[in-house]
N, C-alpha and C positions, 0 to 999 in steps of 0.2 A: 521894860528892858530896852536899852538903847543899842544901836549898831556900834560895834567896837571901832569901826573905821571912820564913820562920818557923824556918829551920835544921833542920827535920825531914829525914829521908832523901829525896832527890830521886828522882822517877820519870821526869822528862822534862828532858833537857838541850837548850838552845836556843842554839847557837853564834852565830846571827845577832844575838841580844840579849845575848850574853855572860852568860848566866844559866842557872839550872835551878830547877825547881819540884817540890814534892810534889804529890800529886793535887789536893787542895783548892785550893792556891794556883795551880795551873795552870788550874783552872776560872775562878778570879778573873781571871787574866791574859787568858784567852780571852774572857770576857765583856767585859772592859774594852776589848779590841781591837775587838770588834764594836760596842760602844756608841760608841766613838770614831769609827769609820767612819760610823755612822748620824748622829752629831751633826755631824761636820765636813763631810760631804757633803749634809747636810739631806735625808736619804733619805725619812723618814716619821716619823709620830708615833703615839701610842697610839690616836688616834681613827681612823686609817686602816685600811682593809681590805686585807690583804696576801695576794696569791696567790703561793705558793712553788712553783717548778718542781722536781718531784721525779723524779729518774732512778732512784733506788734505791741510788746510790753514797754514799760516805762524806760528801762535801761537801754535797749537797743535804739529806740526812737530818740531818746535824749542824746545818745552818742552820735547818731547820724546828724542831728541838728547842730550840735556843738562843733563837730568837725567841719561841717559846712560853713558855719559862722566864722570859724578860725581861718577859712580860706583853703581848705584841703579839697582835693579832687576825689569826691566820694560817689559811689554807686551802691544802692541797696540791693540785697538779695533776700527775698522771702521764699521759704519753702512751705508750700501748701501740703500739709500732711494728710488731707482728705478725711479728717475726723469730724464729719457731720457739720453741724451748725457752729461748733467751736472754731473750726478752720475757716469757715465762711466769714465769721465775724472778725477773726484775726487778720485775714487777708484784706478785708474791707478797710480796717483801720490803717493798715500799712499803705494801701493804695491812696486813701484819702490824705494821709500825712504827706506822702511824697508829692502828690499833686498840689497840695496847698503850698508847699515850700519849694516847688519846682526842682525836685531832686530826681535823679535817674533811678529807675527801679527795674530789677529782673525778678521774675517769679518762676519757680520750678514746682510743678505738681508731681508729687511722688506717685500718684496713681498712673501717670503717663509712663513711668518707668517700672511698673509692676511692683511698687512698694507702698501702696496705700496702707496707712497704719491700722485700719480696721482689719485688713487681711493679715497683716503681720501678727496682730494680737490673736486672731482666730487660729492661725495655722502654725505659728512658731512657739514652741514650748520653752520660751525664755522670757524674763521680765521685759515687758514691752518698752519701758522707759530706757533700758539699756540699748535695745535695738534701735529705737528712735534716735537716740543720741548719736549712735554710730552712723546711721543713715545721714543725718544732718551734717555731721562733721565731714563725711565722705563727699557730699555734694558741694558743701561750701568750698572745700579744698579743690575739688575737681573743676568747678566752674571758674574759680579764681585762676587756676593754672591754665585752663584751656582758653580763657578769654584774655589772658595777658595782664592780669592785675599783679601789682608788685607786693601787695600785702592784704591779708584778711583780718578785719577788726571785728571783735565781738564785744557785747555790752556787759560782760561780767564785772560786777562791782566787788568791793572789799568783802562784803558779807558772803558772796558766792565763793570767792577765792579762799577765805578763811575756813568756811565750812568744808570745802573740798580738801583743803590741807588737813583739817582735823580728821576727816574720814580716812584719808590715805595714811595718816600717821597711826590711827587706830589699827590699821591692817599692816603697817610698815611695808606698804606696797612700793618697793624701790623703783619699779618701772614708771609708775605714775609720779612719784616724788621727784624723779630725775628731770621730768619735763614740765613740772608745774612752775609756772611763772608768768609774768605779764608780757613777756616777749620771747618768742621761739623763732630762731633763725630759719631761713629756708634751707631745705635739704633736698636730695634727689627725690623728685615726685611730690614735694610738699612746698607750699608757699609760706612765706613768713606769716606768723600769727601773732596778733597783739591784742592787749586788753587795756585800752587807755583809761578806763574808769576804775582801775584797781586801787587807787588812793581814796576813792569816794565810797561812802556807805550807801546802802539801799535807801536809807532815810534821806540822804542828800540828793540822790538821783530822783527820788519821788518828789521832793520839794521843787527841784528844777523843772520837772515835767509839769507839775501843777502850776507853777508861776508862769511858765511859758505857754500855758494853755494847750499842751499836747494831749490829744484824745487818744487814750491807750486801750488796748485789749487786756482786761484784768481778770477775765474768767479763768479759773484754774482748769488745767487740762483734765478732761473726764477720766483719763487713764492714770493719773498721777497719785491717786489716793494711797496713803501709806508709804510714800517714798521716804527713805531714811534721811535724805538730804535735808528735808524740811525740819526734822527733829534736831539735826546738828545745828542748823541755823538758830533754832530756838534756844538751845543750850548756850551757844556763843552770845546770843542776844542778852540772856540773863547775866552772863559774865560781864558784858559791856555795860549793862545798867549799873552793876555794882562797882565796876572799875573802868570808867570811860577811857578809851584809847587802847584797851586790851587787844582788840581784834587786829588793829594795825601793827601793834608791837609784835604779836604772834606771827603775822604774815611777813612783815619786814625782817624780823629776826631770822626766819627760815630762809628768805632770799639771800641774806648776807652770810649766814653761818651754816645752813643745812643743805641748801640746794647744790652748791659746788661739790660736796662729797658724794651726793647721790648721782650727779652727772658723771663723775669719774667712775663710779661703780657700774653704771649702766653702759658706759663705753667699753668697759672690760667684759661685761656679761651679755650685752644686748644681742638680739637675734639679727642675722643677716637678712636684708630685704631684697626682693626681686619683683619685677612687674607681674601683676595678676595676669594669668593667661587669657582671661575674659575681657577685662577693661583696661589693663595696663597700669593700674594704681599700685603703689608700693605695698607689699605684703610679705609676711614671713612664711606663707604657705602657697600652694599652687593657685588657689582661688582666694581672693580677698573676702573678708567677712560679709560685706554688702552683697557681693555676687552670690555667695553661698545662701544668704537669706532670700534673695530674689529667686534663685533656682528652687529653693525649698517651697516657697509660696506658690510658684508656678506649678510645681509637681503636685502639691496638695490640692490646689484648685482643680487641676485636671482629674485627679482621682475622685473628687467630689462632683465632677461633671459641670463645673463652673467655667465660664470663659476667662481666659487669662487677662 
């Protein structure tokens, strides 16, 4: 198989685009997809300070490197969840990556703010993945806001976004459907959030990471077994195999035809937000969800005679 662009031997075949590329032309394709996403969704400019959420996986590290190579002002933020060796290895990969490429990095340890995930799993009677996601989103936004970043960028790819859309559509969850998209504007208490990899599949980001020699943390989270999100990805993967390009058509069609209607509905029905009395973050209740979790963990540990 030959590269469609330069006719050299291809190293990556992309059925959804009916094409294949050599290594150098694949980088050009990848860069163009990211640049197109940034331009069409008006995500940010070269004057903006961008905080990139870094988990240690292929997508977030790929995004960080690509934005840096394109000349953007990026700083990474890694949230150490305190999940034993899994978190130790993930943090080590992120720190080594940023040191290798001379990239700025911030690290927040959830244990230092009373929210180590093992404690959350032990004391909070809710799915730990849901609480973990809430905690990460809270601190990504809070640190971006408090430290003066203009935008928060995450490494969600097309597979992630299509699977999330599929799950939200199954439930017809209008509140989530209204704000699902690759670019969310800033609002009172929230920084602008963007997903520059939304035009690229997981396969494409994996190839980029491999060809660039990015060492990633690939171990599954020990708490994520049985997560429905994985099943949704598998279903959409089977559809993509049978009909290449289906995932992008599904997601892009929603952005053009579905999201505007849900945004209008949410504006009419959405809850009023006010500052949390504990931390000041926007919330529809007196205490935000993260402060309630932190308080519950602290109280349960005290009842069990454990130090906070």
